[in-house]
C-alpha positions in Angstrom: -31.4 -14.0 -2.2 -28.0 -14.1 -3.9 -27.7 -17.8 -3.1 -31.3 -18.6 -4.1 -31.3 -16.7 -7.4 -27.6 -16.5 -8.4 -26.4 -20.0 -7.6 -28.6 -21.9 -10.0 -27.4 -19.6 -12.9 -23.8 -20.1 -12.0 -24.2 -23.9 -11.6 -26.0 -24.2 -14.9 -23.3 -22.3 -16.8 -20.3 -24.0 -15.1 -21.9 -27.5 -15.2 -23.1 -27.0 -18.8 -19.7 -25.9 -20.1 -17.2 -27.7 -17.8 -18.7 -31.2 -17.5 -17.9 -33.2 -20.6 -16.1 -36.4 -21.3 -14.6 -35.1 -24.5 -11.1 -33.7 -24.7 -10.4 -30.8 -27.1 -7.5 -28.5 -27.9 -5.0 -30.8 -26.2 -1.4 -29.6 -26.8 0.7 -32.3 -28.4 4.2 -32.7 -29.8 5.4 -34.5 -33.0 8.6 -36.5 -33.5 8.8 -37.1 -37.2 11.9 -39.1 -38.1 10.7 -39.6 -41.7 9.3 -36.2 -42.9 7.7 -37.8 -46.0 4.4 -37.4 -47.7 2.6 -40.1 -45.6 3.7 -38.6 -42.2 2.8 -35.1 -43.3 -0.6 -36.3 -44.4 -1.3 -38.0 -41.0 0.0 -34.9 -39.1 -2.2 -32.7 -41.2 -5.3 -34.8 -40.3 -4.4 -34.7 -36.6 -3.8 -31.0 -36.6 -7.1 -30.3 -38.5 -9.1 -32.1 -35.9 -10.7 -30.2 -33.0 -9.0 -32.4 -30.5 -5.4 -31.5 -30.9 -3.1 -28.4 -31.2 0.4 -29.1 -32.2 2.5 -27.2 -29.7 6.0 -28.2 -30.8 8.1 -30.5 -32.8 10.8 -32.5 -31.0 14.0 -33.6 -32.8 14.9 -36.8 -30.8 13.4 -39.2 -28.3 15.6 -37.7 -25.6 13.5 -34.5 -25.8 10.2 -36.3 -25.2 10.3 -36.4 -21.4 11.5 -32.8 -21.3 8.4 -31.8 -23.3 6.2 -33.6 -20.9 7.8 -32.1 -17.8 6.9 -28.6 -19.1 3.3 -29.5 -18.1 1.8 -28.3 -21.4 2.2 -31.4 -23.6 -0.4 -34.2 -23.2 0.7 -36.4 -26.0 3.7 -37.1 -28.3 3.3 -38.9 -31.7 6.5 -40.5 -32.9 6.9 -41.8 -36.5 9.5 -44.4 -37.4 12.3 -43.5 -39.8 11.5 -44.1 -43.5 7.8 -44.4 -42.7 6.5 -44.1 -46.3 9.2 -46.4 -47.7 8.5 -49.1 -45.1 4.8 -48.8 -45.9 5.3 -49.1 -49.6 7.8 -52.0 -49.6 6.7 -54.1 -46.6 3.1 -52.9 -46.4 3.8 -52.2 -42.7 4.8 -49.1 -40.7 4.7 -48.2 -37.0 3.7 -45.1 -35.0 4.3 -44.7 -31.3 1.8 -42.8 -29.2 3.1 -41.6 -25.9 0.6 -40.1 -23.5 0.9 -38.3 -20.1 -0.5 -40.9 -17.8 -0.9 -38.5 -14.8 -4.5 -38.1 -15.9 -5.5 -41.6 -17.0 -8.9 -40.7 -18.4 -7.6 -37.9 -20.5 -4.6 -40.0 -21.7 -6.9 -42.9 -22.8 -9.3 -40.6 -24.6 -6.5 -38.8 -26.5 -4.8 -42.1 -27.6 -8.2 -43.3 -28.8 -8.6 -40.2 -30.9 -5.2 -40.5 -32.5 -5.7 -44.2 -33.2 -9.0 -43.5 -34.8 -7.5 -40.9 -37.1 -4.7 -43.3 -38.1 -7.1 -46.1 -38.8 -9.2 -43.8 -41.0 -6.0 -43.0 -43.0 -5.1 -46.7 -43.2 -8.6 -47.5 -44.5 -8.4 -44.9 -47.3 -5.0 -46.3 -48.3 -6.4 -49.8 -48.5 -9.3 -48.7 -50.7 -6.8 -47.4 -53.2 -4.5 -50.5 -53.2 -5.0 -54.2 -53.8 -2.5 -55.1 -51.1 -3.6 -54.1 -47.6 -1.4 -51.7 -45.6 -1.0 -52.1 -41.9 -0.1 -49.1 -39.7 0.5 -50.4 -36.2 0.3 -48.1 -33.2 2.3 -48.7 -30.0 0.7 -46.9 -27.1 2.8 -46.0 -24.1 1.5 -44.3 -20.9 4.4 -42.3 -19.4 4.6 -41.9 -15.6 1.5 -44.2 -15.1 1.7 -47.3 -17.2 -0.9 -49.1 -15.1 -3.4 -46.2 -15.5 -4.1 -46.0 -11.8 -6.8 -43.5 -10.9 -4.9 -42.4 -7.8 -2.4 -40.6 -9.9 -5.2 -38.1 -10.8 -7.4 -38.2 -7.7 -4.7 -37.8 -5.0 -3.4 -34.3 -6.1 -7.0 -33.1 -6.6 -8.1 -34.3 -3.2 -5.1 -32.7 -1.6 -5.9 -29.4 -3.2 -9.6 -29.5 -2.4 -9.2 -30.6 1.3 -6.5 -28.2 2.2 -8.2 -25.2 0.6 -11.7 -26.0 2.1 -10.5 -26.9 5.6 -8.0 -24.0 5.9 -10.2 -21.3 4.4 -13.5 -22.3 5.9 -12.4 -23.1 9.4 -10.2 -20.0 9.7 -13.0 -17.7 8.5 -15.6 -19.3 10.8 -13.2 -19.2 13.9 -12.5 -15.4 13.4 -16.1 -14.6 12.5 -17.3 -16.4 15.6 -15.3 -14.0 17.8 -16.8 -11.0 15.9 -20.3 -12.5 16.2 -20.0 -12.9 20.0 -18.5 -9.5 20.3 -15.2 -10.8 21.8 -13.0 -9.8 18.9 -13.1 -6.1 19.8 -12.1 -7.1 23.4 -9.2 -9.1 22.1 -8.0 -6.3 19.8 -8.0 -3.6 22.5 -6.2 -5.9 24.9 -2.4 -5.5 25.4 -1.9 -8.4 22.9 -1.1 -7.0 19.4 -3.8 -7.6 16.8 -1.6 -9.7 14.5 -0.9 -12.1 17.4 -4.7 -12.5 17.9 -5.1 -13.4 14.2 -2.1 -15.8 14.2 -3.5 -17.5 17.3 -6.6 -18.3 15.3 -4.7 -19.4 12.2 -2.0 -21.7 13.8 -4.4 -24.5 14.9 -5.8 -25.0 11.4 -2.2 -24.8 10.0 -1.3 -27.7 12.2 -4.5 -29.6 11.3 -3.7 -29.1 7.6 -0.2 -30.5 8.1 -1.6 -33.6 9.8 -4.0 -34.0 6.9 -1.2 -33.7 4.4 0.9 -36.3 6.3 -2.2 -38.7 6.4 -2.9 -38.3 2.7 0.7 -38.9 1.7 1.1 -42.0 3.9 -2.2 -43.5 2.6 -1.3 -42.6 -1.0 2.1 -44.2 -0.9 1.5 -47.3 1.2 -2.1 -48.0 0.4 -2.8 -46.6 -3.1 0.8 -47.2 -4.4 1.3 -43.6 -5.4 5.0 -42.7 -5.9 6.8 -39.6 -4.9 9.3 -39.3 -7.8 10.5 -35.8 -6.9 11.9 -34.2 -3.8 9.7 -34.8 -0.7 11.2 -31.6 0.9 10.1 -29.6 -2.2 6.6 -31.1 -2.1 6.3 -30.2 1.6 7.5 -26.7 1.1 5.0 -26.1 -1.8 2.2 -27.6 0.4 3.0 -25.3 3.3 2.9 -22.3 0.8 -0.5 -23.5 -0.4 -1.8 -23.9 3.1 -0.7 -20.4 4.0 -2.5 -19.2 0.8 -5.6 -21.0 1.9 -5.4 -19.6 5.4 -5.0 -16.0 4.0 -8.1 -16.6 1.9 -9.9 -17.6 5.0 -8.8 -14.4 6.7 -10.1 -12.4 3.8 -13.5 -14.2 3.9 -13.7 -13.4 7.6 -13.4 -9.7 6.8 -16.4 -9.7 4.5 -18.6 -11.9 6.8 -20.5 -10.9 9.9 -21.9 -14.3 10.8 -20.7 -17.8 10.9 -23.4 -18.9 8.5 -22.3 -16.3 6.0 -18.7 -17.3 6.3 -19.6 -21.0 5.8 -21.8 -20.3 2.8 -19.1 -18.2 1.1 -16.5 -20.8 1.9 -18.6 -23.8 0.7 -20.3 -22.3 -2.3 -17.6 -19.8 -3.3 -14.8 -22.4 -3.0 -16.2 -25.9 -3.4 -17.7 -25.3 -6.9 -14.6 -23.6 -8.4 -12.2 -26.1 -6.9 -14.1 -29.1 -8.2 -15.0 -27.7 -11.6 -12.3 -25.1 -12.5 -9.1 -26.5 -11.0 -8.6 -29.3 -13.6 -9.3 -31.9 -10.8 -12.4 -33.4 -12.3 -12.5 -32.0 -15.9 -9.9 -30.7 -18.4 -9.6 -27.0 -18.4 -8.8 -26.9 -22.1 -12.4 -28.1 -22.9 -13.9 -25.0 -21.3 -14.8 -21.7 -23.0 -12.1 -19.0 -22.9 -14.0 -17.1 -20.2 -14.0 -20.1 -17.8 -10.3 -20.8 -18.6 -9.4 -17.3 -17.6 -11.5 -17.6 -14.4 -9.8 -20.9 -13.6 -6.5 -19.0 -13.2 -7.9 -17.3 -10.1 -8.4 -20.7 -8.4 -5.3 -21.5 -6.2 -6.1 -25.2 -6.3 -5.4 -25.3 -10.0 -1.8 -24.3 -9.6 -1.3 -26.5 -6.5 -2.6 -29.6 -8.4 -0.2 -28.8 -11.2 2.7 -28.5 -8.7 1.7 -31.8 -6.9 1.5 -33.8 -10.1 4.8 -32.4 -11.4 6.7 -33.1 -8.2 5.1 -36.4 -7.1 4.6 -38.1 -10.4 7.0 -36.5 -12.9 9.9 -35.8 -10.5 10.1 -32.1 -11.6 12.4 -29.8 -9.6 11.8 -26.2 -8.6 12.8 -24.9 -12.0 9.9 -26.7 -13.6 7.2 -25.3 -11.3 8.6 -21.8 -10.6 5.7 -20.1 -12.4 3.0 -21.9 -10.4 5.0 -21.2 -7.2 5.2 -17.5 -8.0 1.4 -17.3 -8.7 0.5 -19.0 -5.4 2.9 -16.6 -3.6 1.4 -13.6 -5.3 -2.1 -14.8 -4.3 -1.0 -15.3 -0.7 0.4 -11.8 -0.5 -2.7 -10.3 -2.1 -5.1 -11.9 0.3 -2.9 -11.0 3.3 -2.6 -7.4 2.3 -6.3 -7.1 1.5 -7.2 -8.7 4.9 -5.0 -6.3 6.8 -6.5 -3.3 5.0 -10.0 -4.4 5.8 -9.2 -5.1 9.4 -7.8 -1.6 9.7 -11.0 -0.1 8.2 -13.1 -2.0 10.7 -11.1 -0.8 13.6 -11.3 2.9 12.7 
């Protein structure tokens, strides 16, 4: 009844609010080398739109990549020096738009928004002057100049596959023993209970590692996906995420009595949030505040951020420490909760 009556409501709300091609409230940075009336006018128009939030102002071009590596900035708008003077004396000026190409669709959408705002400003200037002004925009896609879709899809697919396989298969394997009545036999045997659980988890840990190796090899050699950062760091973060997914599967097994129930909880309870609320398919910033808060509970969200940062941006551990800490905390939470529920069941 929960699936029949509750699922349509959840799907309607999530699909209605999350699925959109628009991008709103994107954090951007400004590099204003001119600081004159014209640049302030353009910045004001950009800031007043619903699409952008000016997160910071950078002082030099050397700070641009550092801003992108924080993971918050999606776009940087750089004005040439003496912007207004060049526009007044030569009737030409230039603005550089630098976008984070790790998400090609979002980057293209944001650059189109900025270009439209600049063109509107240029049109208003030309209506007031007999000599036409030309504000040219140079668009640069950082990290992904060719706008390959694999840069966005590969991290998302890794996050989804690892979570679903690890959590679902682990929960089903343990619940199967409970359903057949053999789990109690195993737990009262001379073998310690934690060894029984680990024996059920290890096979899917190995399968997940094989999946990771397969995905990375296909991504690099077939799809042309780079690994700019440390491969060792990427593997370590992936192992942490797999352990988190396995611990989530253990928790699901403690609240399920049948394999069908475990599968339903795994598929419905994990598939929908991973696809919709992890940032894999749709920008989280577009969603209502409530869904943005709920998205923080999805482990795949943090793993996708880590994967993009390490693989594409070449970020080290100091750039992803917060996401690593969050996944670690989730892992410990699921493990402790699972242990507690197993103890309750044995009493």
